[in-house]
VONU-694722 format. One record per residue (C-alpha): residue in three letters; z, x, y. Coordinates in steps of 0.1 Angstrom, whole numbers, padded with zeros to 4 digits, always signed. Example, Ala and Ser with C-alpha at 12.3 -4.5 7.8 and 13.67 -1.06 7.14 Angstrom:
VONU-694722
ala+0078+0123-0045ser+0071+0137-0011
end
This chain:
VONU-694722
met+0002+0002+0000ile+0002+0027+0027asn-0034+0029+0029phe-0044+0004+0057ser-0079-0002+0037asp-0056-0013+0008leu-0062-0055+0006thr-0023-0056-0002phe-0012-0041+0030ile-0041-0063+0051phe-0034-0095+0033arg+0003-0091+0029phe+0016-0065+0046leu+0011-0066+0078pro+0004-0107+0082val+0042-0107+0069phe+0055-0081+0090ile+0039-0092+0119leu+0056-0130+0116phe+0086-0111+0107phe+0086-0089+0141tyr+0078-0119+0166leu+0101-0144+0149thr+0129-0118+0155pro+0148-0119+0190ile+0136-0090+0212arg+0171-0076+0209tyr+0169-0066+0176arg+0128-0063+0170asn+0131-0023+0172leu+0152-0029+0139thr+0130-0051+0127leu+0102-0024+0132leu+0123+0004+0116leu+0129-0014+0088gly+0096-0025+0082ser+0082+0008+0089leu+0108+0029+0057ile+0093+0000+0033phe+0062+0010+0044tyr+0070+0045+0039ala+0089+0041+0008thr+0060+0021-0009gly+0040+0051-0009asp+0062+0081-0015leu+0094+0071-0027lys+0102+0106-0042met+0099+0124-0005phe+0114+0093+0013pro+0151+0108+0013val+0134+0140+0032leu+0119+0112+0063leu+0156+0097+0067val+0173+0131+0067ala+0151+0145+0092val+0154+0117+0116val+0190+0122+0113ile+0190+0157+0119asn+0166+0150+0150tyr+0182+0124+0163leu+0219+0143+0164phe+0198+0173+0181gly+0183+0149+0206arg+0217+0138+0218ala+0237+0175+0217leu+0202+0182+0238arg+0208+0164+0267gly+0226+0178+0298gly+0230+0219+0306asp+0205+0240+0301lys+0204+0245+0263lys+0176+0265+0256ala+0187+0283+0228leu+0200+0250+0208leu+0161+0236+0213gly+0149+0270+0197phe+0166+0261+0169ala+0159+0228+0165ile+0124+0232+0169phe+0131+0261+0142leu+0144+0236+0120asp+0115+0213+0119ala+0089+0235+0121ala+0106+0255+0087met+0109+0218+0070leu+0067+0218+0079val+0059+0252+0065glu+0084+0245+0033phe+0067+0215+0021lys+0032+0227+0032leu+0035+0256+0008leu+0051+0239-0022gly+0027+0212-0021gln+0002+0239-0019phe+0018+0263-0046val+0040+0246-0068asp+0028+0208-0068asn+0008+0182-0043ala+0035+0159-0047leu+0063+0181-0029met+0045+0178+0003pro+0059+0139+0020ile+0030+0120+0035gly+0026+0122+0066val+0054+0152+0073ser+0027+0170+0096phe+0028+0140+0121phe+0066+0128+0119thr+0076+0167+0128phe+0052+0172+0152lys+0069+0141+0169met+0102+0153+0163ile+0093+0186+0181ser+0077+0164+0210tyr+0107+0143+0211gln+0133+0174+0214val+0111+0190+0242asp+0105+0159+0260asn+0142+0152+0260tyr+0153+0187+0270arg+0129+0185+0299gly+0145+0154+0311lys+0109+0132+0311ile+0137+0109+0286glu+0159+0095+0313asn+0183+0072+0293glu+0197+0082+0264pro+0180+0063+0236gly+0201+0049+0209phe+0196+0055+0172ile+0175+0027+0162asp+0149+0034+0189val+0148+0071+0180ala+0146+0063+0143ala+0115+0038+0150tyr+0100+0057+0173phe+0093+0085+0142cys+0090+0062+0116met+0067+0031+0131phe+0044+0027+0104pro+0008+0021+0122gln+0011+0063+0129ile+0038+0079+0104val+0007+0085+0075ser-0019+0102+0096gly-0010+0098+0132pro-0021+0095+0160ile+0010+0116+0181met+0025+0092+0204arg+0050+0105+0229phe+0084+0090+0229glu+0074+0078+0268asp+0044+0057+0252tyr+0067+0041+0230leu+0090+0029+0257lys+0060+0011+0275asn+0063-0017+0250pro+0071-0047+0265phe+0080-0062+0233leu+0107-0042+0223pro+0144-0039+0236asn+0150-0010+0259ala+0117-0005+0272glu+0108+0012+0302lys+0082-0018+0319lys+0067-0027+0349glu+0079-0054+0374asn+0047-0074+0364glu+0048-0064+0330ile+0084-0080+0322ile+0080-0113+0296asp+0111-0132+0285leu+0099-0133+0253asp+0129-0150+0241lys+0119-0180+0255glu+0103-0202+0231asp+0075-0213+0253asn+0035-0213+0253ser+0030-0183+0280gly+0051-0163+0254leu+0032-0172+0219phe+0001-0169+0243thr+0008-0133+0250tyr+0019-0125+0214leu-0013-0144+0200glu-0034-0123+0223lys-0021-0090+0212ile-0022-0101+0180glu-0061-0109+0183asp-0071-0077+0206gly-0053-0056+0177leu-0075-0074+0157arg-0108-0059+0171phe-0100-0027+0164phe-0087-0027+0133ile-0115-0044+0120leu-0144-0020+0139gly-0120+0008+0122leu-0118-0009+0087gly-0155-0011+0088met-0161+0025+0097lys-0138+0034+0066val-0153+0010+0040leu-0186+0009+0046ile-0196+0043+0062ala-0169+0071+0055asp-0163+0055+0013his-0200+0054+0008leu-0208+0090+0022ser-0182+0102+0002met-0204+0099-0027leu-0232+0116-0014trp-0207+0146-0010lys-0191+0144-0046asp-0231+0136-0061ile-0236+0173-0044gly-0204+0189-0058thr-0214+0173-0092ile-0251+0186-0087gly-0235+0220-0084tyr-0242+0238-0047glu-0260+0268-0067ser-0286+0245-0077ile-0294+0217-0047ser-0322+0226-0024thr-0323+0237+0007pro-0328+0204+0026leu-0304+0187+0004ala-0272+0212+0016trp-0281+0203+0055leu-0282+0170+0044gly-0249+0174+0031ala-0234+0194+0059val-0246+0164+0083cys-0231+0140+0055tyr-0196+0156+0052ser-0192+0159+0089leu-0198+0119+0096glu-0179+0112+0065leu-0147+0127+0079tyr-0156+0119+0113met-0160+0078+0107asp-0131+0083+0080phe-0103+0093+0109trp-0120+0075+0136gly-0120+0043+0114tyr-0084+0053+0107ser-0074+0058+0146leu-0090+0026+0153met-0065+0003+0126ala-0035+0023+0138ala-0044+0019+0176gly-0051-0018+0164val-0021-0026+0144gly+0002-0011+0176ile-0018-0032+0197met-0004-0062+0175leu+0026-0049+0180gly+0030-0045+0217phe+0023-0007+0222pro-0004+0008+0243phe-0037+0018+0227val-0035+0058+0217val-0073+0072+0224asn-0074+0101+0192phe-0114+0098+0194asp-0133+0099+0226gln-0170+0104+0215pro-0169+0143+0203tyr-0207+0144+0198ser-0217+0139+0228ser-0196+0173+0240gly-0213+0199+0259thr-0192+0228+0243val-0171+0236+0214ser-0144+0234+0237glu-0153+0200+0249phe-0150+0187+0213tyr-0119+0193+0204arg-0103+0177+0239arg-0124+0151+0224trp-0116+0152+0185his-0083+0141+0176ala-0069+0143+0211ser-0038+0135+0206leu-0036+0163+0182gly-0052+0183+0204ser-0028+0176+0235trp-0001+0185+0211phe-0010+0217+0209lys-0017+0225+0245asp+0013+0207+0255tyr+0043+0223+0236ile+0024+0256+0224tyr-0007+0266+0244ile+0010+0259+0279pro+0046+0272+0272met+0029+0306+0259gly+0011+0309+0289gly-0021+0291+0288ser-0047+0306+0308arg-0025+0320+0334lys-0018+0358+0325gly-0048+0372+0327gln-0080+0368+0298ala-0065+0392+0271arg-0034+0370+0274thr-0054+0339+0271val-0076+0351+0240phe-0041+0359+0223asn-0028+0323+0229leu-0058+0308+0216phe-0060+0328+0187ile-0025+0319+0181val-0032+0281+0186trp-0064+0283+0161leu-0042+0299+0136ile-0017+0270+0136thr-0044+0248+0134gly-0063+0261+0106phe-0028+0264+0084trp-0015+0231+0103his-0046+0217+0082gly-0042+0236+0044val-0028+0270+0034thr-0057+0280+0012leu-0079+0306+0028asn-0109+0283+0040phe-0085+0270+0066leu-0077+0294+0082leu-0112+0308+0084trp-0124+0276+0095gly-0097+0282+0124leu-0106+0316+0132ile-0143+0305+0134ile-0139+0277+0157phe-0112+0304+0178leu-0143+0330+0177ile-0167+0300+0187ile-0145+0292+0217val-0138+0322+0231cys-0176+0332+0228glu-0181+0304+0249arg-0157+0309+0276asn-0167+0344+0279val-0204+0345+0278leu-0223+0308+0286pro-0205+0307+0320his-0230+0339+0329leu-0262+0325+0312pro-0282+0301+0338lys-0273+0262+0336val-0295+0252+0315leu-0295+0275+0292glu-0257+0272+0288lys-0260+0235+0281ile-0290+0238+0251ile-0269+0265+0241gly-0236+0246+0242lys-0250+0214+0228ile-0261+0234+0200asn-0230+0250+0189val-0219+0210+0189leu-0247+0194+0172val-0252+0227+0145leu-0223+0248+0142ile-0196+0225+0144pro-0213+0203+0108leu-0213+0243+0095thr-0174+0243+0100trp-0171+0214+0085val-0183+0228+0052val-0165+0259+0056phe-0130+0232+0062ala-0148+0212+0030ile-0145+0239+0002ser-0117+0259-0008asp-0133+0278-0037lys-0148+0308-0016val-0174+0316-0043met-0189+0276-0041leu-0184+0286-0006leu-0205+0312-0006asp-0232+0292-0029tyr-0231+0266-0005phe-0243+0290+0025lys-0270+0305+0002arg-0288+0272-0003leu-0283+0265+0031phe-0299+0298+0048pro-0315+0304+0007phe-0330+0342+0029phe-0294+0356+0031gly-0290+0351-0012glu-0307+0341-0042gly-0303+0307-0056ile-0325+0284-0075ser-0332+0248-0066val-0331+0229-0100asn-0351+0198-0086gln-0367+0202-0055gly-0371+0164-0044asp-0333+0158-0043phe-0340+0158-0008met-0360+0125-0003lys-0340+0108-0036asn-0308+0107-0013val-0320+0098+0014glu-0334+0068-0004ile-0299+0059-0015tyr-0280+0066+0016gly-0305+0065+0041val-0292+0033+0058ile-0254+0046+0053leu-0264+0078+0073ala-0284+0061+0101ala-0254+0035+0103gly-0232+0066+0109leu-0256+0086+0131ile-0259+0057+0153leu-0221+0051+0161leu-0222+0084+0176ile-0243+0070+0203pro-0215+0068+0233gly-0229+0039+0247leu-0223+0019+0220tyr-0182+0022+0214ser-0181+0021+0254tyr-0203-0012+0252phe-0178-0030+0224glu-0148-0019+0242lys-0161-0039+0275his-0172-0065+0260arg-0152-0063+0227lys-0136-0105+0235asn-0171-0117+0238ala-0181-0147+0213val-0206-0130+0198phe-0185-0097+0189ser-0160-0119+0175val-0186-0135+0150leu-0199-0101+0142leu-0167-0087+0133phe-0158-0118+0112val-0190-0111+0093leu-0178-0073+0090phe-0143-0082+0081trp-0152-0100+0051ala-0178-0076+0042cys-0151-0050+0039val-0129-0073+0018tyr-0163-0077-0007ser-0165-0039-0009leu-0128-0037-0014ser-0124-0061-0038asn-0151-0045-0062ala-0141-0005-0057ala-0108+0015-0063gly-0107+0027-0024asn-0106+0058-0010pro-0073+0069+0005phe-0076+0082+0046met-0090+0122+0041tyr-0064+0131+0067phe-0037+0116+0043lys-0034+0151+0027phe-0026+0170+0061
end
C-alpha cells in the first residue's frame, strides 16, 4: 500500500484518511495526520518502523534543546547523528541486506536536518509541539520519496492547528457551514487533478517504458544495435523523468487535498539551457536542500574560484552517494560535477550563439548518457553499453540489426507521448486551465484508463523508492 499507484491506496487508504482528516476537529487534525502517516509507513516497512519512531523522538528533543542561545556544537552533533544514521543504513542496505534500509530514510533524514538548522537559525519562531514536529517528519504524502518540504511550509496549512496563516487565509473550519465544506471539497478536487495527471505519467508512460528498458537488458547490452542503444538511453531518461515527475505530482496532489501548498519538484528541466540549470529544475526540492544546507554553508561561490570548485565537488560527491554507494552512482555524480565546472568556466567565454548551442547539447545529449551510467551498476555491462553507443570505441556484435525498428513499432506511441510531455507549454497550459470542464472530462477518462491498466498488471514501485 505504500505505493501511491497501488489500487488499495487509491480506493481505500486515501479516501478513508481524507474523510477522517476533515471529520476531525481542527485542533486535533495534526494528530490524525500523524497517526495516518504512521499507519501508512508501517504497512510498507513494519520491520524498520521503530527506526523512524526513534529518529522522530530524538530529533524533537534536539530541536527543543537547540532553542535559545548559541548552541552550534549541539547543532553539529544533531546533524552528525542524522547523517550517521543515513550513511549506516545506506551501507547496510547495499552490503548486507536491502531490507535493512528503511523506506524513505533519505527523505525523512533530510527533513530532520533542515528542521534542526532552521530551528537553530531562528526561522521557527514559536516552539512547536511534538505532534506537529512528528507529523511534519512522517507525513505520508512525502515520507517515501519527497518532495522535501520545509517546516515553515508545513505551518502554512490553514487546515491544521498552530498554523502560521495570513489574515485572509484564516478559516473557521470547526464550524459546520457550507463555506467550510466548499473549501474542503475545492481543495480535494484540485489535488485530485494533479494526482490523476501524475498517476497517468507513472502508469501509462513510465511503467510501459520500463518494459522496453528491461527488454534491452534481456537481449544483452553487448548484442544490441547502436540505434537501439541510443533509443534505450532516451527510454530510460523518459522513464525516470515520468516516474519521478508523476510521483511528485501525486504527492503534491495529496498534499493539496490536505491543505498544504504545492511543492514544485520539477520545473520542465529538459527546457534548460545548461546542465547547471537542469539540476536546479530537476528534483528542485532536493537541489535547494543541498544548496541551503551544504553548498552555501561551505561558502558557496563567495570564496574564490578554487573554493567554488571544491564546494561543487563535495555537493556532487554527496549527491552520488545519496543515490547509492555503488561505483556507478559515484561516477555519475563526478561526471555531472565535471560538466558543470566546464560549463561555468568555458561557456561564458564563447560567442553567445555557440554558448546556447553547446549548453542545449549538454542537456539533450549528455544528460541521457549520464542516466545510462546512473542505471547500470555493473561496470562490465556499463562498458558494453557504451561500446554499443559508440561502436568505434570497441568491438561489439549486433545480433539483430532490425531490433531498433521492432521496438519503435511496439513502444513508439509511448515514447512519443513522453517526448510530447517535455514541451514546457503543455504543462503550463494544464496548470492554468486545469479547472476547465474539458480537462475534468479528460482527467476522468485518464483515471479509469490507469485503473484498468493497474488492474491488469502487478504494478511497479516508484523508481526513487530505493533512494
